[in-house]
C-alpha positions as CSV (number, residue, x, y, z in Angstrom):
1,X,37.3,-24.4,-1.1
2,X,38.8,-21.5,-2.2
3,X,40.5,-18.7,-0.1
4,X,37.4,-16.5,-0.6
5,X,34.8,-18.5,0.9
6,X,37.1,-19.6,3.6
7,X,37.4,-15.5,3.9
8,X,34.1,-15.1,3.5
9,X,32.9,-17.7,6.0
10,X,35.4,-16.1,8.6
11,X,33.8,-12.9,8.3
12,X,30.3,-14.4,8.6
13,X,31.1,-15.9,11.7
14,X,32.7,-12.6,13.5
15,X,29.7,-11.2,12.1
16,X,27.5,-13.6,14.4
17,X,29.7,-13.1,17.5
18,X,27.9,-9.8,18.4
19,X,24.2,-10.8,17.7
20,X,25.2,-13.9,20.0
21,X,26.6,-12.0,22.9
22,X,23.9,-9.8,22.7
23,X,21.5,-12.8,23.0
24,X,19.8,-15.4,21.3
25,X,16.9,-14.5,18.7
26,X,13.4,-15.1,20.0
27,X,10.3,-15.7,17.7
28,X,8.1,-16.9,20.2
29,X,5.4,-14.5,20.2
30,X,2.4,-14.7,22.8
31,X,3.2,-18.9,23.0
32,X,2.8,-19.0,19.4
33,X,6.2,-20.1,17.5
34,X,6.6,-18.1,14.5
35,X,9.5,-19.4,12.6
36,X,10.7,-19.3,8.9
37,X,11.0,-22.0,5.6
38,X,14.7,-21.3,4.7
39,X,13.3,-21.3,1.2
40,X,12.4,-17.9,1.9
41,X,16.5,-16.8,1.4
42,X,16.6,-18.4,-1.9
43,X,17.8,-15.3,-3.9
44,X,20.6,-15.2,-1.3
45,X,23.9,-17.2,-0.9
46,X,22.7,-20.1,0.8
47,X,25.7,-22.0,3.3
48,X,24.7,-23.4,6.4
49,X,26.5,-20.4,8.0
50,X,24.9,-17.8,5.6
51,X,21.5,-19.1,6.5
52,X,22.3,-19.3,10.3
53,X,23.4,-15.2,9.8
54,X,20.0,-14.7,8.1
55,X,17.7,-16.1,10.9
56,X,20.0,-14.2,13.5
57,X,19.7,-10.9,11.6
58,X,15.6,-11.1,11.0
59,X,15.4,-12.4,14.8
60,X,14.1,-15.8,14.0
61,X,14.3,-19.0,16.4
62,X,12.7,-21.5,14.5
63,X,12.8,-22.8,11.0
64,X,11.5,-25.3,8.5
65,X,14.8,-26.6,6.8
66,X,15.2,-27.2,3.2
67,X,17.6,-30.1,2.7
68,X,20.2,-28.3,0.2
69,X,21.4,-26.2,3.0
70,X,22.0,-29.4,5.5
71,X,23.1,-31.7,2.5
72,X,25.7,-29.4,1.5
73,X,27.3,-28.8,4.9
74,X,27.1,-32.6,5.0
75,X,29.0,-32.9,1.8
76,X,26.8,-33.7,-0.9
77,X,27.7,-33.7,-4.1
78,X,26.9,-30.5,-6.0
79,X,24.9,-30.7,-9.3
80,X,26.7,-30.0,-12.5
81,X,25.8,-27.4,-14.9
82,X,22.6,-28.1,-16.5
83,X,21.9,-31.0,-14.4
84,X,18.2,-31.7,-13.0
85,X,17.0,-34.3,-10.9
86,X,18.4,-36.5,-8.7
87,X,21.8,-37.6,-9.8
88,X,23.0,-41.1,-9.5
89,X,26.0,-39.4,-7.5
90,X,23.8,-38.0,-4.7
91,X,21.7,-41.0,-4.9
92,X,24.8,-42.9,-3.8
93,X,26.1,-40.2,-1.4
94,X,22.6,-40.3,0.5
95,X,22.2,-44.1,0.9
96,X,26.0,-44.1,2.5
97,X,26.0,-40.7,4.1
98,X,26.6,-41.0,7.9
99,X,24.6,-38.9,10.5
100,X,27.7,-37.2,12.2
101,X,27.5,-34.1,10.3
102,X,24.1,-33.6,10.4
103,X,24.4,-33.9,14.1
104,X,27.2,-31.0,14.0
105,X,24.4,-28.7,11.9
106,X,21.9,-29.3,14.5
107,X,24.3,-28.3,17.4
108,X,25.5,-25.4,15.2
109,X,22.0,-24.1,14.8
110,X,21.1,-24.9,18.1
111,X,24.0,-23.2,19.8
112,X,22.8,-19.9,18.3
113,X,19.3,-20.4,19.2
114,X,17.5,-21.9,16.4
115,X,15.3,-24.8,16.9
116,X,14.6,-27.0,13.4
117,X,11.1,-28.2,13.7
118,X,10.5,-29.4,10.2
119,X,12.7,-30.9,7.2
120,X,11.7,-30.6,3.7
121,X,12.9,-33.3,1.5
122,X,10.2,-34.7,-0.2
123,X,9.8,-38.4,-0.8
124,X,8.9,-39.7,-4.2
125,X,7.8,-43.1,-6.1
126,X,11.2,-43.4,-7.6
127,X,13.1,-43.3,-4.5
128,X,14.2,-46.5,-2.7
129,X,13.4,-47.8,0.7
130,X,16.9,-46.6,1.5
131,X,16.6,-43.1,0.1
132,X,13.6,-42.8,2.4
133,X,15.3,-44.1,5.4
134,X,18.1,-41.4,4.5
135,X,15.3,-38.9,4.7
136,X,13.8,-39.9,8.0
137,X,17.2,-40.4,9.4
138,X,18.3,-37.0,8.6
139,X,15.0,-35.3,9.9
140,X,15.3,-37.5,13.1
141,X,19.1,-36.1,13.7
142,X,18.4,-32.2,12.8
143,X,15.7,-32.8,15.3
144,X,12.7,-32.5,13.3
145,X,9.2,-33.0,14.4
146,X,7.7,-34.0,10.8
147,X,8.9,-34.0,7.0
148,X,7.3,-31.6,4.7
149,X,6.2,-32.5,1.0
150,X,3.4,-31.4,-1.4
151,X,0.0,-33.3,-0.7
152,X,0.1,-36.2,-3.2
153,X,-2.0,-36.8,-5.7
154,X,-1.1,-40.2,-6.5
155,X,-2.8,-42.6,-3.9
156,X,0.4,-45.0,-4.3
157,X,2.5,-42.5,-3.2
158,X,0.1,-41.3,-0.3
159,X,0.0,-45.0,1.1
160,X,3.5,-45.2,0.4
161,X,4.7,-42.2,2.4
162,X,2.2,-42.9,5.0
163,X,3.5,-46.1,5.5
164,X,7.0,-45.2,6.0
165,X,5.5,-42.4,8.7
166,X,3.8,-44.9,10.6
167,X,6.9,-47.3,10.4
168,X,9.4,-44.4,12.1
169,X,6.9,-43.1,14.0
170,X,7.6,-39.4,12.5
171,X,5.1,-37.6,10.7
172,X,4.9,-36.5,7.4
173,X,3.2,-33.4,6.6
174,X,1.5,-32.4,3.5
175,X,1.9,-28.9,1.9
176,X,-0.7,-27.5,0.2
177,X,-1.1,-25.0,-3.1
178,X,-5.1,-24.8,-2.8
179,X,-5.7,-28.2,-3.6
180,X,-7.2,-30.8,-1.1
181,X,-10.2,-29.3,0.4
182,X,-11.6,-31.3,3.1
183,X,-12.3,-34.4,1.0
184,X,-8.7,-34.1,-0.1
185,X,-7.5,-33.1,3.6
186,X,-9.4,-36.2,4.9
187,X,-8.1,-38.7,2.6
188,X,-4.7,-37.9,3.4
189,X,-5.0,-37.9,7.0
190,X,-6.8,-41.3,7.1
191,X,-3.9,-42.7,5.7
192,X,-2.2,-42.8,8.8
193,X,-2.1,-41.4,12.4
194,X,1.6,-40.1,11.2
195,X,0.3,-38.1,8.5
196,X,-0.6,-34.4,8.9
197,X,-0.7,-31.1,7.2
198,X,1.4,-28.4,6.7
199,X,-1.1,-25.8,5.5
200,X,-0.3,-22.7,3.4
201,X,-3.1,-20.4,4.8
202,X,-2.1,-17.7,2.1
203,X,-2.4,-20.5,-0.7
204,X,-5.6,-21.5,0.8
205,X,-7.2,-18.1,1.0
206,X,-5.6,-17.1,-2.2
207,X,-7.3,-19.7,-3.9
208,X,-10.8,-20.3,-2.4
209,X,-11.6,-16.9,-0.9
210,X,-12.3,-18.4,2.3
211,X,-10.7,-18.0,6.0
212,X,-8.6,-20.9,6.9
213,X,-9.4,-20.2,10.5
214,X,-12.2,-22.6,10.8
215,X,-9.9,-25.5,8.7
216,X,-7.2,-24.7,11.5
217,X,-9.7,-25.3,14.4
218,X,-11.1,-28.4,13.0
219,X,-7.8,-29.7,11.8
220,X,-5.6,-28.7,14.8
221,X,-4.5,-31.8,16.0
222,X,-3.5,-32.8,12.6
223,X,-1.4,-29.9,11.6
224,X,2.1,-30.0,12.0
225,X,3.0,-26.5,10.9
226,X,1.5,-23.8,8.8
227,X,2.9,-21.6,6.2
228,X,2.6,-17.7,6.5
229,X,1.7,-15.3,3.6
230,X,-0.2,-12.4,2.2
231,X,-2.5,-12.9,-0.9
232,X,-5.2,-11.0,-2.6
233,X,-8.5,-12.7,-2.5
234,X,-9.1,-14.3,-5.8
235,X,-11.3,-12.9,-8.8
236,X,-14.7,-14.6,-9.4
237,X,-13.2,-16.3,-12.5
238,X,-9.9,-17.5,-10.5
239,X,-11.6,-18.9,-7.3
240,X,-11.3,-22.5,-6.7
241,X,-9.1,-22.9,-9.8
242,X,-5.5,-24.5,-8.7
243,X,-2.8,-22.1,-9.8
244,X,-4.9,-19.3,-10.0
245,X,-5.9,-17.0,-7.3
246,X,-5.2,-13.6,-5.8
247,X,-1.7,-12.5,-6.1
248,X,1.0,-12.4,-3.5
249,X,1.7,-9.2,-1.8
250,X,3.8,-7.5,0.8
251,X,2.3,-8.6,4.2
252,X,-0.5,-6.2,5.2
253,X,-1.4,-5.3,1.6
254,X,-3.1,-8.3,0.8
255,X,-6.7,-9.9,2.0
256,X,-5.5,-12.9,4.0
257,X,-6.3,-12.8,7.6
258,X,-3.1,-13.4,9.1
259,X,-4.0,-11.5,12.0
260,X,-6.9,-13.5,12.8
261,X,-4.9,-16.9,12.0
262,X,-2.3,-15.9,14.4
263,X,-4.4,-15.1,17.2
264,X,-6.3,-18.2,16.8
265,X,-3.1,-20.3,17.4
266,X,-2.6,-17.7,20.7
267,X,-5.8,-17.9,21.7
268,X,-6.3,-21.9,21.8
269,X,-2.7,-22.2,22.3
270,X,-2.3,-24.4,19.5
271,X,1.2,-25.9,19.4
272,X,1.3,-25.3,15.6
273,X,4.6,-23.5,14.5
274,X,3.8,-20.8,11.9
275,X,6.3,-20.3,9.1
276,X,6.8,-17.1,7.3
277,X,7.5,-18.2,3.5
278,X,8.8,-15.2,1.6
279,X,7.1,-15.5,-1.9
280,X,6.1,-11.6,-2.9
281,X,8.4,-9.7,-4.8
282,X,10.9,-7.6,-3.1
283,X,10.0,-4.1,-3.1
284,X,12.6,-1.2,-5.5
285,X,15.2,0.1,-2.7
286,X,14.3,-3.2,-0.4
287,X,15.8,-6.7,-0.1
288,X,15.0,-9.7,1.4
289,X,16.2,-9.4,4.9
290,X,14.4,-6.2,5.1
291,X,11.2,-7.7,4.2
292,X,11.8,-10.9,6.3
293,X,12.3,-8.2,9.3
294,X,9.1,-6.9,8.3
295,X,7.1,-10.2,8.4
296,X,8.6,-11.1,11.8
297,X,7.6,-7.7,13.1
298,X,4.0,-8.0,11.8
299,X,3.7,-11.4,13.2
300,X,4.8,-9.9,16.7
301,X,2.5,-7.0,16.5
302,X,-0.4,-9.2,15.6
303,X,0.0,-11.6,18.5
304,X,1.0,-8.7,21.2
């Protein structure tokens, strides 16, 4: 590591000290755990220390952890320029990796007051069982209650991940982009007692134009976490069409019933973490962290 990055990490660590001294972050509002998926910080440098600082800056006390943040901390080989997919080098590293660095990662975040409730490294059909074991091992080590991935459209993949989740007794939760619907959800949840939903309420509303509240109430015991975002309602031509739908908007400017959703969690005392997923375009004159703080404040006020 060069001297610039050593100096940068030193400065970041120094910047965190006053925040830690002043108290740990708390984004548990009205009994509802509001968190963020670390994907929200994708436009910013993404080392473990930097992402930790972003969470502290925004007052976020729980996260859904993307694999790149933890794996880079643990020493995974960096992709070569232009390289796509999983390299043989990364596959070899994963199947031989010790969990010591992931234990240290968990401690780093826990000591700062940040809980890791979900881990995202999607299993695929091309992966070996040893790679699946690695995913579940990391999730367990960092303290996640579930792993997240896209809702499978291939029955073979659905059945494989469902069986592996049952074997390891750690849930796999399926993220939704408007696909699924009741029949798709029921099929995925019937595959194993250890399958669950990582329901994206913005995508659901943006594609269907329907409130996600009835879905949350119906499936609440099989929803491991939510993704929060604000989208416009779909046009009549786009309604129900996956990949279409209403635009992502700054929170409060879309039509997604975010307040009703958060109040549903509070009223029913559902222990479902709600992850802020920052996807709208950063307004001119603003920046990612300023907008993330607005999202956190929106949740706090909605749950007051």
